[in-house]
C-alpha positions as CSV (number, residue, x, y, z in Angstrom):
1,X,52.8,-33.4,-1.4
2,X,51.1,-34.1,-4.7
3,X,47.5,-35.1,-2.9
4,X,47.6,-31.3,-1.5
5,X,48.6,-29.9,-4.5
6,X,46.2,-32.1,-6.6
7,X,43.2,-31.2,-4.4
8,X,43.8,-27.7,-4.3
9,X,43.8,-27.2,-7.6
10,X,40.8,-29.7,-8.0
11,X,38.7,-27.2,-5.1
12,X,39.4,-24.3,-7.5
13,X,38.3,-25.7,-10.2
14,X,35.1,-26.6,-8.6
15,X,34.6,-23.2,-6.8
16,X,35.5,-21.6,-10.3
17,X,33.2,-23.7,-12.1
18,X,30.1,-23.5,-9.4
19,X,31.1,-19.3,-9.4
20,X,30.3,-19.4,-13.4
21,X,27.6,-21.6,-13.4
22,X,25.8,-19.4,-10.7
23,X,26.9,-16.4,-12.6
24,X,25.1,-17.9,-16.1
25,X,22.4,-18.2,-14.4
26,X,21.7,-15.1,-12.3
27,X,22.6,-13.0,-16.2
28,X,19.6,-15.9,-17.5
29,X,17.2,-14.5,-14.5
30,X,18.1,-11.1,-14.9
31,X,15.2,-9.8,-16.7
32,X,12.5,-11.5,-14.1
33,X,14.8,-9.8,-11.4
34,X,14.0,-6.7,-12.8
35,X,10.3,-7.0,-13.5
36,X,10.1,-8.3,-10.1
37,X,12.1,-5.1,-8.8
38,X,9.6,-2.7,-11.3
39,X,6.8,-4.1,-9.8
40,X,8.0,-3.8,-6.2
41,X,8.8,-0.1,-7.1
42,X,5.1,0.4,-8.5
43,X,3.6,-1.1,-5.8
44,X,5.5,0.8,-3.1
45,X,4.0,4.3,-5.1
46,X,0.4,2.7,-5.4
47,X,0.7,2.3,-1.9
48,X,1.9,5.7,-0.7
49,X,-0.7,7.7,-2.8
50,X,-3.3,5.5,-1.5
51,X,-1.8,6.2,1.6
52,X,-2.0,10.1,1.4
53,X,-5.4,9.6,0.1
54,X,-6.9,7.9,3.0
55,X,-5.1,10.7,4.9
56,X,-6.7,13.3,3.6
57,X,-10.0,11.8,4.1
58,X,-12.4,13.9,6.5
59,X,-12.5,11.4,9.8
60,X,-16.1,11.7,10.6
61,X,-16.6,10.5,7.1
62,X,-14.8,7.9,6.9
63,X,-15.7,6.6,10.3
64,X,-18.9,6.3,9.4
65,X,-18.6,4.7,6.6
66,X,-16.6,2.0,7.8
67,X,-19.4,1.4,10.8
68,X,-22.0,1.0,7.4
69,X,-19.7,-1.4,6.1
70,X,-18.2,-3.2,8.3
71,X,-20.8,-3.2,10.7
72,X,-23.8,-5.4,11.1
73,X,-23.9,-6.5,7.6
74,X,-26.8,-8.2,8.3
75,X,-29.3,-4.8,9.0
76,X,-32.3,-5.0,7.1
77,X,-32.3,-2.2,4.1
78,X,-34.7,0.2,5.7
79,X,-32.6,0.6,9.5
80,X,-29.9,0.9,7.0
81,X,-31.2,3.9,5.0
82,X,-32.5,5.4,8.1
83,X,-28.9,5.2,9.3
84,X,-27.3,6.7,6.5
85,X,-29.6,9.4,6.3
86,X,-28.8,10.3,10.4
87,X,-25.1,9.7,9.4
88,X,-25.0,12.6,6.8
89,X,-27.2,14.8,8.6
90,X,-23.8,14.5,11.1
91,X,-21.4,15.3,9.3
92,X,-23.2,18.1,7.4
93,X,-23.3,19.5,10.9
94,X,-19.9,18.8,11.7
95,X,-16.8,21.1,11.9
96,X,-15.0,19.3,9.2
97,X,-17.8,20.3,6.7
98,X,-17.7,23.6,7.4
99,X,-13.9,23.6,6.8
100,X,-14.4,21.6,3.7
101,X,-16.9,24.1,2.5
102,X,-15.0,27.4,4.0
103,X,-11.3,25.8,2.1
104,X,-13.5,25.2,-1.3
105,X,-14.4,28.5,-1.5
106,X,-11.0,30.1,-0.4
107,X,-9.6,27.6,-2.9
108,X,-7.3,25.8,-0.4
109,X,-7.0,22.6,1.1
110,X,-8.6,21.6,4.1
111,X,-7.8,20.8,7.4
112,X,-9.7,18.3,9.5
113,X,-10.0,17.4,12.8
114,X,-12.1,14.8,13.2
115,X,-15.2,17.5,14.7
């Protein structure tokens, strides 16, 4: 009986000590944790803003820019400039361009459709 009482008391004290150590460690790092949480919140807000900007980008123009940026990086400058002119004319002749201009003059948000 005595060993059981002693062992139970020892175990209780060990758990209480461990809990106190963990609480002290958590308190010591609370500032770091709130900094990390603030950074994560700021990153979520920045990501949402970037997603909104990307969603509002005219699809044709975005596609052509991506093709130029990630296409053949070894293309000669003259070819790249000719392609740029061709794509700008294509964008200018698109329905999205007309929608953008109309929306601008009507002072409303454009509704691009990738056409």
